[in-house]
C-alpha positions in Angstrom: 79.9 61.0 3.4 82.7 63.0 4.8 80.5 66.1 4.9 77.8 64.2 6.7 80.3 62.9 9.3 81.4 66.5 9.9 77.8 67.6 10.6 77.3 64.6 12.8 80.5 65.4 14.7 79.5 69.1 15.1 76.1 68.0 16.2 77.6 65.6 18.8 79.8 68.4 20.2 76.7 70.6 20.5 75.0 67.9 22.4 78.0 67.5 24.7 78.1 71.2 25.2 74.4 71.4 26.0 74.7 68.4 28.3 77.7 70.0 30.1 75.8 73.3 30.4 72.7 71.4 31.8 74.9 69.5 34.2 76.7 72.7 35.3 73.5 74.6 35.9 71.8 71.6 37.4 74.7 71.2 39.9 74.6 74.9 40.6 70.9 74.8 41.4 71.5 71.9 43.7 74.3 73.9 45.4 72.1 76.9 45.8 69.4 74.6 47.2 71.8 73.2 49.7 73.0 76.6 50.8 69.4 77.9 51.2 68.6 74.8 53.3 71.7 75.4 55.5 70.4 78.9 56.3 67.5 77.3 58.1 68.2 76.6 61.8 66.4 74.5 64.3 63.4 76.2 65.9 64.9 75.3 69.3 68.1 77.3 68.6 66.6 80.8 69.3 69.7 83.0 69.6 73.4 83.0 69.7 75.6 86.1 70.2 79.2 86.2 68.9 82.0 88.3 70.3 85.6 88.3 69.0 85.2 84.6 68.0 82.1 82.7 66.7 79.7 81.1 69.0 78.7 77.4 68.6 75.8 75.2 69.4 75.4 71.4 69.1 71.9 70.1 68.2 70.9 66.5 68.4 67.9 65.1 66.6 67.0 61.7 68.1 64.6 60.7 65.3 67.3 60.9 62.6 70.2 60.1 64.9 72.1 63.2 63.6 74.2 65.7 65.6 74.7 69.1 63.9 77.1 71.9 64.8 76.0 75.4 64.2 78.2 78.5 64.2 77.2 82.1 64.5 79.5 85.0 63.6 76.9 87.5 62.5 75.1 84.8 60.5 74.4 81.2 61.1 76.4 78.4 59.4 76.0 74.7 59.5 79.6 73.4 60.2 79.1 69.7 60.6 76.6 66.8 60.5 77.6 63.7 62.3 75.8 60.4 62.8 75.2 59.8 66.5 73.6 57.3 68.8 71.2 58.0 71.6 69.3 56.0 74.3 68.0 52.5 73.5 64.6 53.4 74.8 62.4 56.1 73.2 61.1 59.2 75.0 62.5 61.7 77.5 64.6 60.5 80.3 62.7 60.4 83.6 64.6 58.3 86.0 67.9 56.4 86.6 68.3 53.3 84.4 65.5 54.0 82.0 68.0 54.0 79.1 66.5 57.2 77.7 68.3 60.3 76.5 67.0 63.6 78.0 65.5 66.3 75.9 66.2 70.0 76.5 69.0 72.5 76.6 72.1 71.5 78.4 75.7 72.6 78.9 79.0 70.7 79.4 80.5 70.9 82.8 83.6 68.7 82.5 85.7 66.9 79.9 87.9 63.8 80.1 90.6 62.7 77.7 91.2 59.1 76.6 93.8 58.3 79.2 91.2 58.9 82.0 88.4 56.8 80.4 87.5 53.2 80.0 87.4 52.0 76.4 83.5 52.4 76.5 83.9 56.1 76.1 86.4 56.2 73.2 88.8 59.1 72.7 87.1 61.6 74.9 84.0 62.5 76.8 82.0 65.6 77.9 79.7 65.7 80.9 76.3 67.3 80.5 74.6 69.2 83.3 71.5 66.9 83.4 69.5 67.0 85.5 69.3 70.8 85.5 66.9 73.0 87.6 64.1 72.6 85.1 64.4 68.8 85.2 64.3 68.8 89.0 61.2 70.9 88.9 59.6 68.3 86.7 60.8 65.3 88.9 63.2 64.0 86.2 66.2 62.2 87.7 69.3 60.2 86.8 72.8 61.4 86.0 76.0 60.7 84.1 74.6 61.8 80.7 77.6 62.4 78.5 78.6 63.2 74.9 81.4 60.8 74.1 83.2 58.7 71.5 83.2 54.9 71.1 85.6 52.1 70.2 82.7 50.0 68.8 80.8 50.3 65.6 78.3 53.1 65.9 74.7 51.8 65.9 71.6 53.9 66.1 69.7 54.0 69.5 72.3 51.9 71.2 73.3 53.8 74.4 72.2 53.9 78.1 71.2 57.5 77.6 74.4 59.2 76.5 74.9 60.8 73.1 77.7 58.9 71.2 79.6 59.7 68.1 82.5 58.0 66.3 86.0 58.7 67.8 87.1 60.9 64.9 84.0 63.0 65.2 84.3 63.5 69.0 87.8 64.9 68.4 86.4 67.4 65.9 83.6 68.4 68.3 86.1 69.1 71.0 87.2 72.1 69.0 83.8 73.7 69.3 83.0 73.0 72.9 83.6 75.5 75.7 82.7 74.2 79.2 79.7 75.9 80.8 79.2 77.9 77.7 78.4 75.8 74.5 74.8 74.5 74.5 73.8 71.1 73.4 70.1 71.0 72.4 68.5 67.6 72.3 65.1 67.1 70.6 63.2 64.1 69.3 62.5 65.9 66.0 63.7 69.2 64.7 61.5 71.9 63.2 63.6 74.1 60.8 63.0 77.8 60.6 64.6 80.9 59.1 66.8 82.8 61.7 64.6 85.8 61.0 61.6 84.1 62.6 63.4 84.4 66.0 64.5 88.0 65.6 61.4 89.5 67.3 61.5 86.9 70.1 65.2 87.5 70.8 64.7 91.3 70.8 61.8 90.9 73.2 64.0 88.8 75.6 66.8 91.3 75.4 64.4 94.1 76.5 63.2 91.8 79.2 66.7 91.3 80.5 67.5 95.0 80.4 64.4 95.8 82.4 65.2 93.0 84.8 68.7 94.4 85.3 67.4 97.9 85.7 65.0 96.9 88.5 67.8 95.1 90.3 70.3 98.0 90.0 67.7 100.5 91.2 67.0 98.3 94.2 63.3 98.2 93.3 62.3 94.9 95.0 58.7 94.9 94.0 59.4 95.6 90.4 62.2 93.0 90.3 59.9 90.4 91.9 57.4 91.0 89.1 59.8 89.4 86.6 59.4 86.0 88.4 56.6 83.5 88.4 57.3 82.6 92.1 60.2 84.4 93.7 62.0 82.0 96.0 62.9 82.7 99.7 66.5 83.1 98.4 65.4 86.5 97.0 64.8 87.8 100.5 68.3 86.9 101.5 69.6 88.7 98.4 67.7 91.9 99.1 68.8 91.9 102.7 72.4 92.1 101.5 71.9 94.2 98.4 69.8 97.1 99.7 72.3 98.4 102.3 75.1 98.3 99.7 72.9 100.1 97.1 71.9 102.8 99.6 75.4 103.4 100.8 76.8 103.7 97.2 73.9 106.0 96.2 74.5 108.3 99.1 78.3 108.3 98.3 77.5 108.9 94.6 79.6 105.9 93.8 79.5 104.7 90.2 78.3 101.1 89.8 77.0 99.1 86.9 76.2 95.6 85.6 76.9 94.1 82.1 75.1 91.2 80.5 76.7 89.8 77.3 77.4 86.6 75.2 73.7 85.7 75.4 72.6 82.3 74.2 68.9 81.2 74.1 67.6 77.7 73.4 64.1 76.3 73.6 63.5 73.5 76.2 59.7 73.1 76.3 57.9 74.5 78.1 60.3 77.4 78.4 63.4 79.1 77.0 66.9 78.7 78.6 68.9 81.9 78.6 72.6 81.8 79.4 74.6 85.0 79.7 77.9 86.3 81.1 77.3 88.6 84.0 79.9 91.2 85.2 79.8 94.1 87.6 81.7 97.3 88.1 82.2 99.6 91.1 84.3 102.7 90.6 87.4 101.6 88.6 87.1 98.0 89.6 85.4 95.2 87.6 84.6 91.6 88.4 83.1 88.7 86.6 80.1 87.3 88.5 79.7 84.1 86.4 77.4 82.7 83.8 73.8 83.3 84.8 71.2 80.8 83.6 67.5 81.7 83.5 64.6 79.5 82.6 62.0 81.9 81.1 58.4 81.3 80.0 55.6 83.3 78.5 52.8 84.2 80.8 50.2 86.1 78.8 52.1 88.9 77.0 55.0 88.9 79.5 58.1 86.9 80.1 58.5 85.3 83.5 61.5 83.6 85.1 60.6 80.1 86.3 64.0 79.4 87.8 67.5 80.7 87.8 71.0 79.5 88.7 74.6 80.0 87.8 76.1 77.6 85.3 79.0 75.6 86.7 78.0 76.1 90.3 76.1 73.1 91.8 72.7 74.3 93.1 73.4 72.9 96.6 76.6 75.0 96.7 74.9 78.4 96.0 74.7 79.2 99.7 75.2 82.9 98.9 74.3 84.7 95.7 77.4 85.0 93.5 76.3 88.5 92.6 76.3 89.6 96.2 79.8 88.0 96.7 81.1 89.9 93.6 79.7 93.2 94.9 81.3 92.6 98.3 84.6 91.8 96.6 84.4 95.0 94.6 83.5 96.9 97.8 86.6 95.5 99.5 88.8 96.4 96.4 87.4 99.9 96.3 88.0 100.4 100.0 91.5 98.9 99.8 92.3 101.1 96.8 91.3 104.2 98.8 93.2 103.1 101.8 96.4 102.3 99.8 96.1 105.7 98.0 95.6 107.4 101.4 98.7 105.6 102.8 100.8 106.8 99.9 99.6 110.3 100.4 100.3 110.2 104.1 103.8 108.8 103.4 104.6 111.7 101.1 103.2 114.3 103.5 105.1 112.8 106.5 108.3 112.8 104.4 107.7 116.4 103.3 107.1 117.5 106.9 110.2 115.6 108.1 107.9 114.0 110.7 110.0 110.8 111.3 107.6 109.1 113.7 104.6 109.6 111.3 106.9 108.5 108.4 108.0 105.4 110.2 104.3 104.5 110.9 103.8 104.1 107.2 106.2 101.1 107.0 105.8 97.4 107.9 108.2 95.8 110.4 109.3 93.5 107.6 110.4 96.4 105.4 113.5 96.0 103.3 115.1 98.3 100.7 118.6 98.9 99.4 120.0 96.3 101.9 118.5 98.1 104.9 115.9 96.9 107.3 113.3 99.3 108.8 115.5 100.6 111.6 118.5 101.3 109.3 116.2 102.9 106.7 114.6 105.3 109.3 118.1 106.3 110.6 119.2 107.0 107.0 116.1 109.2 106.4 116.5 111.0 109.7 120.0 112.0 108.8 118.7 113.4 105.5 116.0 115.3 107.3 118.6 117.0 109.4 120.9 117.8 106.5 118.3 119.6 104.4 116.5 122.8 105.3 113.3 121.7 103.6 111.9 118.7 101.7 108.9 118.5 99.5 107.6 115.3 97.9 104.6 115.1 95.5 102.9 112.0 94.0 101.5 112.1 90.5 99.8 109.6 88.2 99.3 107.1 91.0 98.6 103.5 89.7 97.6 100.8 92.1 97.5 97.1 91.4 95.8 95.0 94.0 96.1 91.3 94.7 94.4 90.2 97.9 96.5 91.4 100.9 99.2 92.8 98.7 99.1 96.0 96.6 101.7 97.8 94.4 101.6 101.5 94.0 103.5 103.0 91.1 103.7 106.8 90.5 105.8 109.7 89.4 107.6 111.2 92.4 108.8 114.8 92.4 111.4 115.4 95.1 112.8 118.8 95.9 115.0 119.7 98.9 117.6 122.3 99.7 120.3 119.9 98.5 118.7 117.8 95.8 116.0 117.7 93.1 114.7 114.7 91.1 111.7 113.5 89.1 111.2 109.8 88.4 109.2 106.7 88.9 108.8 105.1 92.3 107.2 101.8 93.3 106.0 100.9 96.7 104.8 97.5 97.6 102.3 97.4 100.5 100.9 94.6 102.6 97.9 94.5 104.8 99.3 94.1 108.3 97.0 94.0 111.4 94.1 95.5 109.3 96.2 98.4 107.9 98.2 98.8 104.7 102.0 99.2 105.4 104.9 99.6 103.0 107.2 96.6 103.0 109.3 97.3 99.8 110.4 100.5 98.1 112.2 100.9 94.8 113.3 103.9 92.7 112.7 102.8 89.0 114.5 105.6 87.3 114.9 109.3 86.7 112.6 111.0 84.1 114.0 113.6 81.7 
C-alpha cells in the first residue's frame, strides 16, 4: 500500500510538471502571438521617421472606440490602448452641429490645462486642426474638434464630435503629443498590415519629395508645376520672388540648400498627408522654414500634390510663402554678415593707417568703452597714433554672431607698433545705425600666450 502511494505521488508530480510545462509553453505561445500582432500597424499609418527621440502617432478606431499610441524608433511599437468615445452620430463630420467625429489625418495646434477648462473637458484638452485644407476642398465644415479628458463616466459614442478619454489617460497621452507634429489618425475601422507593406510606398514618396525639391532649387518652374494636380495662383507669386534670388545667387556662386526631414505620412482617403520639417541654408546661415504639409494622391503611375500648406499657420494668414520669407531672411543675414566683416576689416585698416577720420567713421555716436565716450576715445587713439612711428593691426579667426540690428564680432587681434606688441581676443559689438553697421562697444578679452 505504501509502495502504491509512492507511485501515485510520483505520478501526480509528473502530471503537475507536465501541466506546468503546458501552461508555461501555452502562455509563451500567447505572448509570442501578442507580440506578433503588435508588430502589425494600421494601414493608415504609412510612415514615421525618428530622430534623436522616437516619433509617435495616435490612431482612433471609431468602430471599436479604441485609441492606440504607436511609437517608432527604428521599429514600430504599440505603446498604449485606451478606451475612447467619439461622436454620437455615425459617419464622417460634414457640418457644424452634426455630432459626428471627422475622419482623416489631423495634428494638434494648441493645448489647455485643467485650470483653463470647464469641467466638461476634464484634466486637459488638445485642439485638432479640423477642418484642414482637404476638408475645405470637400466642403466639410465645423470646428472645435478636440481630444480631451472627462469628469464623467466614459461612454461609447457619447460626444458632440470630439475624441474623449478618461482623465488618467489624457494625462498619459500628453507625454506623447508635440503640437503641430504628432498626427492623430481617425478611421471608422482599421485595417492592420505589416510595416513592410508600406516600405515601397514610403520610398516612392521620398523620391517624389527629393525630385520636387530638386525642381524648386533649380528654379525649373515647368518641372516643379508638374508635381501638382492644379498649381494655384499662389505659385506665380512664389516664382516671381524666387527666380530673381535664385539667379543672383547662381551668378554669385553662392551656396544654398534645402533640407527635408522628420517625415510623417498618414492616409486620409482619397490621399496621403505628408508632414515634414523644412529648413534652408545660404552660405553659413541656416533657417527653419516650418512644417510643410502636403496632400498627395496617385494619378496613374505618378504622385501629385492636391494641396499644400504650412502646419500651424492658418491658411488665411499665409499671405507670403514662408519659404520666400526664410530665403529673404537668410539673404539679409548673409548681407549683414558681409557688411559686419567689411566694417571690422575697415576698422583694422584705418587703425593701421593711423587715419583718424576714417577710424572715427567706424564708430557709433553712442560708443562707450573703458569709461570713455566717442570723443574721448578718439582723442586717446589720436595721442597713440602720434606717439608711435607705425601701427599694424590684423584680424584673425573672425566669428560673427547676429541678432537683428545687433551683431557681435569676436576675433584674434594681432597688434604691433613701435612701442607695443600684443596678441589677444577682441570683441566688438556693432549696431545698425542709419542703414550702416557701426561699433558701439569694444572690449579686450585677454592676452593669448
